C-alpha positions as CSV (number, residue, x, y, z in Angstrom):
1,M,-0.2,-0.1,0.0
2,P,1.1,3.4,-0.9
3,Q,2.7,5.3,2.1
4,K,1.1,8.5,3.1
5,D,2.8,11.6,3.3
6,P,3.6,12.5,6.8
7,Q,3.9,16.4,5.9
8,R,0.3,16.2,4.6
9,R,-1.1,14.8,7.8
10,K,0.1,17.5,9.6
11,A,-1.2,19.9,7.2
12,R,-4.8,19.3,8.6
13,P,-4.4,19.9,12.0
14,A,-2.7,23.3,11.1
15,G,-5.7,24.2,8.7
16,G,-8.3,23.0,11.3
17,A,-6.7,25.2,13.8
18,A,-6.5,28.0,11.6
19,D,-10.4,27.7,11.0
20,E,-11.1,27.8,15.1
21,V,-8.8,31.1,15.4
22,R,-11.0,32.8,12.8
23,A,-14.0,31.7,14.3
24,G,-13.4,32.2,17.9
25,D,-11.3,35.7,17.6
26,Q,-14.0,37.6,15.8
27,F,-14.8,41.0,17.4
28,E,-18.0,42.7,18.4
29,D,-18.8,44.1,15.2
30,G,-18.3,40.8,13.3
31,E,-14.6,41.6,11.7
32,T,-11.8,39.1,12.3
33,D,-8.3,40.1,13.7
34,R,-6.2,40.8,10.5
35,G,-3.1,39.5,12.0
36,S,-4.4,36.0,12.8
37,D,-5.9,35.8,9.4
38,S,-2.8,36.6,7.4
39,A,-0.8,34.4,9.7
40,E,-3.1,31.2,9.0
41,S,-3.4,32.1,5.3
42,V,0.3,32.1,5.2
43,A,0.5,28.7,7.3
44,A,-2.0,27.3,4.9
45,G,-0.1,28.1,2.0
46,G,-3.0,28.7,-0.6
47,S,-2.6,31.7,-3.0
48,G,-6.2,31.7,-3.3
49,D,-7.1,32.1,0.2
50,S,-4.4,34.8,0.6
51,I,-6.3,36.7,-2.2
52,K,-9.6,36.4,-0.3
53,V,-8.2,37.4,2.9
54,G,-6.6,40.6,1.4
55,S,-9.7,41.6,0.1
56,R,-11.5,41.2,3.6
57,Q,-9.0,43.2,5.2
58,Q,-9.4,45.8,2.6
59,A,-13.0,46.0,2.8
60,V,-13.0,46.0,6.7
61,G,-10.1,49.0,6.4
62,N,-12.5,50.8,4.3
63,R,-15.3,50.6,6.6
64,K,-13.3,51.9,9.3
65,K,-11.9,54.9,7.3
66,A,-15.3,55.7,6.4
67,K,-16.5,55.5,10.2
68,I,-13.6,57.7,11.0
69,V,-14.3,60.3,8.3
70,G,-18.0,60.5,9.3
71,I,-17.1,61.0,12.9
72,A,-14.8,63.8,11.9
73,L,-17.3,65.5,9.6
74,C,-20.3,65.2,12.5
75,T,-17.8,66.9,15.4
76,L,-16.8,69.6,12.4
77,L,-20.4,70.5,11.9
78,I,-21.5,70.4,15.7
79,A,-18.3,72.5,15.9
80,L,-19.5,75.1,13.7
81,C,-23.1,75.1,14.5
82,A,-22.5,75.2,18.5
83,P,-21.3,79.3,18.1
84,A,-24.5,80.2,15.8
85,A,-26.5,78.8,18.3
86,A,-25.2,80.3,21.4
87,Q,-25.0,83.9,19.7
88,S,-28.7,84.2,19.4
89,P,-29.8,87.6,18.2
90,A,-29.5,90.6,20.4
91,K,-33.0,92.0,21.7
92,I,-33.4,95.6,20.3
93,S,-35.3,97.5,22.8
94,R,-37.7,100.1,21.5
95,I,-37.6,103.6,23.4
96,G,-40.2,106.2,22.8
97,W,-39.7,109.7,22.7
98,L,-42.8,112.5,23.2
99,D,-42.5,115.7,22.4
100,S,-44.8,118.8,22.4
101,T,-42.7,121.2,19.9
102,S,-41.3,119.9,16.5
103,A,-38.5,117.6,15.4
104,A,-36.5,120.7,14.1
105,A,-36.8,122.6,17.3
106,S,-35.9,119.7,19.8
107,S,-33.0,118.1,17.2
108,V,-30.3,119.0,19.5
109,R,-32.0,117.5,22.4
110,V,-32.6,114.2,20.7
111,D,-29.1,114.2,19.6
112,V,-27.6,114.8,23.1
113,F,-29.8,111.8,24.4
114,R,-28.4,109.6,22.0
115,R,-25.0,110.6,22.6
116,G,-25.8,109.7,26.2
117,L,-26.9,106.4,25.2
118,K,-23.9,105.5,23.0
119,E,-21.8,106.4,26.1
120,L,-23.8,103.3,27.7
121,G,-23.3,101.2,24.9
122,Y,-26.7,101.8,22.9
123,I,-26.5,102.4,19.2
124,E,-29.6,103.1,17.2
125,G,-30.3,100.3,14.7
126,K,-28.2,97.9,16.5
127,N,-29.7,97.5,20.3
128,I,-32.1,100.1,20.6
129,L,-34.6,102.1,18.2
130,I,-36.3,105.6,18.9
131,E,-39.8,105.9,17.9
132,Q,-40.2,109.9,18.1
133,R,-43.4,111.7,18.2
134,Y,-44.1,115.5,18.1
135,A,-47.0,117.8,18.7
136,D,-45.6,120.5,17.0
137,S,-46.9,122.6,19.9
138,K,-50.3,121.8,19.1
139,L,-50.7,119.9,22.9
140,A,-54.2,118.9,22.0
141,R,-52.3,116.3,20.1
142,L,-50.2,114.9,22.8
143,P,-52.9,112.3,24.2
144,A,-53.2,110.5,21.0
145,L,-49.3,110.6,20.1
146,A,-48.8,109.0,23.9
147,A,-51.6,106.6,22.9
148,E,-49.9,105.6,19.7
149,L,-46.6,105.2,21.6
150,V,-48.0,103.0,23.9
151,R,-49.7,100.4,21.1
152,L,-46.2,100.4,19.7
153,K,-45.2,98.6,23.2
154,V,-42.1,100.6,23.9
155,D,-39.8,99.6,26.5
156,V,-39.5,103.0,28.0
157,L,-41.2,106.2,27.2
158,V,-39.3,109.7,27.6
159,T,-41.0,112.7,27.6
160,S,-39.5,116.1,27.0
161,G,-41.5,118.2,29.7
162,P,-44.9,118.4,31.4
163,G,-47.2,118.2,28.8
164,P,-45.8,115.2,27.4
165,T,-45.7,113.5,30.7
166,R,-49.1,114.1,31.7
167,S,-50.2,112.8,28.4
168,A,-47.9,109.5,28.9
169,K,-49.3,109.3,32.4
170,A,-52.8,109.1,31.3
171,A,-51.8,106.5,28.5
172,T,-50.1,103.8,30.7
173,V,-49.4,102.7,34.2
174,T,-47.1,100.0,33.4
175,I,-44.6,101.4,31.0
176,P,-41.9,103.1,32.5
177,I,-42.1,106.7,32.0
178,V,-38.5,108.7,32.0
179,M,-39.1,112.6,32.6
180,A,-36.2,114.3,30.6
181,R,-37.2,117.8,32.1
182,D,-39.9,118.6,34.5
183,T,-40.5,121.9,36.4
184,D,-42.5,120.3,39.4
185,P,-42.9,116.8,39.4
186,I,-44.6,116.8,42.7
187,G,-46.9,119.8,42.4
188,N,-47.9,118.2,38.7
189,G,-48.9,114.9,40.6
190,F,-46.2,112.7,38.5
191,V,-44.5,111.3,41.7
192,A,-45.1,110.8,45.2
193,S,-41.8,112.3,46.2
194,L,-38.6,113.0,44.8
195,A,-36.7,110.4,47.0
196,R,-39.3,107.5,46.6
197,P,-41.6,108.4,43.2
198,G,-43.7,105.4,43.3
199,G,-45.5,104.3,40.1
200,N,-44.1,103.9,36.6
201,I,-42.8,107.5,36.6
202,T,-39.4,109.0,37.1
203,G,-36.5,111.2,35.7
204,L,-35.3,114.6,36.2
205,S,-36.8,117.8,37.6
206,S,-35.7,121.4,36.4
207,Q,-37.4,122.6,39.2
208,T,-35.5,125.8,40.5
209,P,-38.0,128.7,41.3
210,E,-35.2,130.7,43.2
211,I,-33.5,131.2,39.8
212,S,-36.4,133.5,38.7
213,A,-35.4,136.1,41.4
214,K,-32.0,136.2,39.9
215,H,-33.5,137.0,36.6
216,V,-35.4,140.1,37.8
217,E,-31.8,141.0,39.6
218,L,-29.6,140.6,36.3
219,L,-32.1,142.7,34.4
220,K,-32.1,145.6,37.3
221,E,-28.1,145.5,36.6
222,I,-28.3,145.3,33.0
223,V,-31.3,147.9,32.6
224,P,-30.8,150.2,35.8
225,R,-33.9,152.2,34.7
226,I,-36.1,149.3,34.7
227,S,-39.6,150.1,36.5
228,H,-41.9,147.8,34.4
229,L,-41.2,144.2,33.7
230,A,-43.4,142.0,31.2
231,V,-43.3,138.4,31.9
232,L,-44.4,136.1,28.6
233,G,-45.6,132.9,29.6
234,T,-48.5,130.5,29.4
235,S,-50.6,130.2,32.4
236,T,-51.6,126.1,31.4
237,T,-47.7,125.4,31.9
238,P,-47.3,123.2,35.4
239,G,-45.4,125.1,37.6
240,H,-45.9,128.4,36.2
241,V,-47.7,129.5,39.6
242,Q,-44.8,129.1,41.5
243,L,-42.4,131.0,39.0
244,L,-44.8,133.7,39.4
245,K,-44.7,134.1,43.0
246,E,-41.2,134.1,43.1
247,I,-40.6,136.7,40.4
248,G,-43.3,138.8,42.2
249,T,-41.4,138.9,45.3
250,A,-38.1,139.6,43.9
251,A,-39.9,142.1,41.8
252,T,-41.5,144.1,44.9
253,A,-38.0,144.0,46.3
254,F,-36.3,145.9,43.2
255,G,-39.4,148.4,43.1
256,V,-40.3,146.7,39.4
257,A,-43.7,146.4,38.6
258,L,-45.0,143.2,36.8
259,Q,-47.1,142.7,33.3
260,Y,-48.2,138.9,32.7
261,L,-48.6,137.9,29.1
262,D,-50.3,134.9,28.8
263,V,-49.9,132.9,25.4
264,L,-52.2,130.1,25.1
265,S,-51.7,129.5,21.2
266,A,-49.2,130.6,18.6
267,D,-51.4,133.4,17.4
268,D,-50.9,134.9,20.9
269,L,-47.5,136.2,20.3
270,Q,-47.5,139.0,18.5
271,P,-50.6,140.6,20.5
272,A,-49.0,140.1,23.3
273,F,-45.5,142.0,22.5
274,R,-48.1,145.0,20.9
275,T,-49.1,144.9,24.6
276,A,-46.2,144.9,26.1
277,V,-44.8,148.0,24.3
278,K,-48.5,149.5,24.8
279,E,-47.8,149.3,28.7
280,R,-44.3,150.6,28.0
281,A,-42.3,147.7,29.3
282,D,-38.9,148.2,29.9
283,A,-37.9,144.6,29.7
284,M,-39.0,141.2,29.3
285,L,-38.6,137.7,31.0
286,V,-39.4,134.9,28.9
287,L,-40.6,131.9,30.9
288,G,-40.7,128.1,29.0
289,S,-43.7,127.2,27.2
290,G,-44.5,124.4,24.7
291,I,-46.6,126.7,22.8
292,Y,-43.7,128.7,21.6
293,A,-40.7,126.5,22.3
294,S,-40.7,125.4,18.7
295,R,-41.1,129.6,17.7
296,R,-37.9,130.6,19.7
297,K,-36.6,132.5,16.8
298,Q,-39.9,134.4,16.4
299,V,-39.5,135.2,19.8
300,V,-36.1,136.5,19.8
301,D,-36.9,138.4,16.6
302,L,-39.7,140.2,18.4
303,T,-37.8,141.3,21.2
304,V,-35.0,142.7,18.7
305,K,-37.9,144.2,16.6
306,N,-39.2,145.8,19.7
307,R,-35.9,146.7,21.2
308,L,-36.7,145.0,24.5
309,P,-33.8,143.9,26.5
310,A,-35.0,140.4,27.5
311,I,-33.8,137.3,29.3
312,Y,-34.7,133.7,29.2
313,R,-34.3,130.5,31.2
314,S,-32.8,128.3,28.5
315,R,-29.3,128.7,26.8
316,E,-31.9,127.6,23.6
317,Y,-32.9,130.9,23.0
318,I,-29.1,132.4,22.6
319,D,-28.7,130.0,20.0
320,A,-31.6,131.3,18.3
321,G,-30.2,134.9,18.6
322,G,-31.4,135.8,22.3
323,L,-29.6,138.4,24.6
324,I,-29.3,136.8,27.9
325,A,-30.3,133.4,29.3
326,Y,-29.7,132.2,32.8
327,G,-30.7,128.7,34.2
328,V,-30.3,125.2,34.1
329,N,-28.2,123.6,31.6
330,P,-31.1,121.8,29.7
331,F,-28.8,119.5,27.4
332,D,-27.3,118.0,30.7
333,L,-30.7,116.8,31.7
334,D,-31.1,115.2,28.4
335,R,-28.0,113.5,28.6
336,R,-28.9,112.3,31.9
337,A,-32.0,110.8,31.1
338,A,-30.4,108.2,29.1
339,T,-28.6,107.0,32.3
340,Y,-32.6,106.4,33.6
341,V,-33.4,104.2,30.5
342,D,-30.1,102.3,31.0
343,K,-31.2,101.3,34.4
344,I,-34.8,100.6,33.5
345,L,-33.5,98.5,30.4
346,K,-31.4,96.5,32.9
347,G,-34.2,95.6,35.3
348,A,-34.8,98.7,37.8
349,K,-38.3,99.7,38.5
350,P,-38.9,103.6,38.2
351,A,-40.9,103.6,41.8
352,D,-37.4,102.8,43.0
353,L,-35.1,105.4,41.2
354,P,-35.1,108.7,43.1
355,V,-35.9,111.9,40.7
356,E,-32.9,113.9,40.4
357,Q,-32.3,117.7,40.3
358,P,-30.2,119.9,38.0
359,T,-26.5,120.0,38.9
360,K,-25.3,122.3,36.3
361,F,-26.3,126.0,35.7
362,E,-24.9,128.2,33.2
363,F,-25.1,131.8,32.5
364,V,-24.7,133.0,28.6
365,I,-24.7,136.7,27.0
366,N,-24.6,137.3,23.5
367,L,-23.4,140.9,22.7
368,K,-24.5,140.5,19.2
369,A,-27.9,140.6,20.4
370,A,-27.0,143.8,22.6
371,Q,-25.8,145.5,19.6
372,Q,-29.0,145.0,18.1
373,I,-30.8,147.2,20.3
374,G,-28.2,149.4,21.4
375,L,-27.7,148.1,24.8
376,T,-24.4,147.9,26.7
377,I,-23.4,145.0,29.2
378,P,-21.8,146.6,32.1
379,P,-18.2,144.6,32.6
380,N,-18.9,143.3,36.1
381,V,-21.9,141.6,34.5
382,L,-19.7,140.1,31.2
383,A,-17.3,138.7,33.8
384,R,-19.6,136.5,35.9
385,A,-20.6,134.9,32.5
386,D,-20.0,131.6,31.7
387,K,-20.0,132.2,28.0
388,V,-19.9,135.4,26.1
389,I,-20.9,135.7,22.3
390,R,-18.9,138.3,20.6
C-alpha cells in the first residue's frame, strides 16, 4: 500500500486550527483579527485564500476609514453650529420720545440724548430703536401721540416736558416713563416724592424757582432804569404759578411792576408784544412754554424788533439769537435721561429710582444781540458769564 505523506497529515490540523482561530477571535462587529488571518493564510500556503483574506482586510479597512471620516465630519459640523446657536440675536429695545414741540426744535435735545445712550453702549439700529412723536406745539395732539407709542409697546417712554408727561401718564400705568425735564414733578402729580417716586414715572426735575429772582436781579443790573417788567408765559404750563410767586417777590424788592402776558396759542405771540410795548415795558422775562418752544426764533425776533432787553431760562434761546440766558443747563438733563433708560432696561423699576435735580447751571450773554438793540452790558456782569458770544 502506498505510504501516506507525513507532511500532508500534519497540514490538516494546521488548517483546522486556523479555522478555529477565525471563528473564535471575531470582534463584536463581526470583523476578524487581521493579524491572525494573515498568519493562517501564510501557514495554509494557499494563494487563493491569501487573495480572499486580503480583500476582506481591504473592505474592513475601508469601512473603518469611512466611520472615522464620518465621525470627524459630524464633530466639525457640531463645532461650527454651536457658536451660531449660542449667539442668539440680541434684543432690540424700543424707546419712545414724546415731545410737545417739533422735530426741528428738539433736534439738539434728541442728539444729546442719543449721545448719552451711546456712552452707555446703546446704538440706534443695533440694540435700540427710538420712536419719536412730536405735537408741533399743538398740545391737544399729545394724548393721541402718547396712545400711539403705547400701542407700539415701547420698553421705555421718555417725555420732553410736563405736557408730554401728563399725556403719557394718562396713557399707561405699566410702561416706564422717564421725564427728561419737569418743572414740578410733585406739584404736577407725577411722583409721590423725589426720593421715592412710586408708580411708573421717574426722571429729572428742572425745578429751580429761586432762579426767577436772579433773573429780575440781572435785568436790574443790565437795565438800571427798569420799572416795568413784562413776563411772557403760558398760564396752563405746570409750575408757572410757583415761578410767578418768586418773580413777584423779587420784583417787589426791586420796585419793579409786573405785567403778565399769557400766550395760550401761537397766534397770541404778536399781540402779546404789542401789549408790552403799549404798556411801556422796559424789559421782558421769557418763561418756558410748549406753545412757543418751537418758535424761539420768532420770539427772539420780536424782542429785537421791539427793542426789548429779554432774559431767558434756557440757552436754547441764545442759540436762536437771544440776549441773555441764565438757568439750568438743559442738555445736561437730556443726557442724564439716558442713564435712567439704561437702568430701566437692565431691570430697575421707576418707583425705586429717585428723581434727580439740576446740577449744572449756565449764564450766557450774546453781545451781538445787545448791539442790535443798542444795549451796553456792564463789565462786572460780563465777568460773571460762563460764556460770552461776541
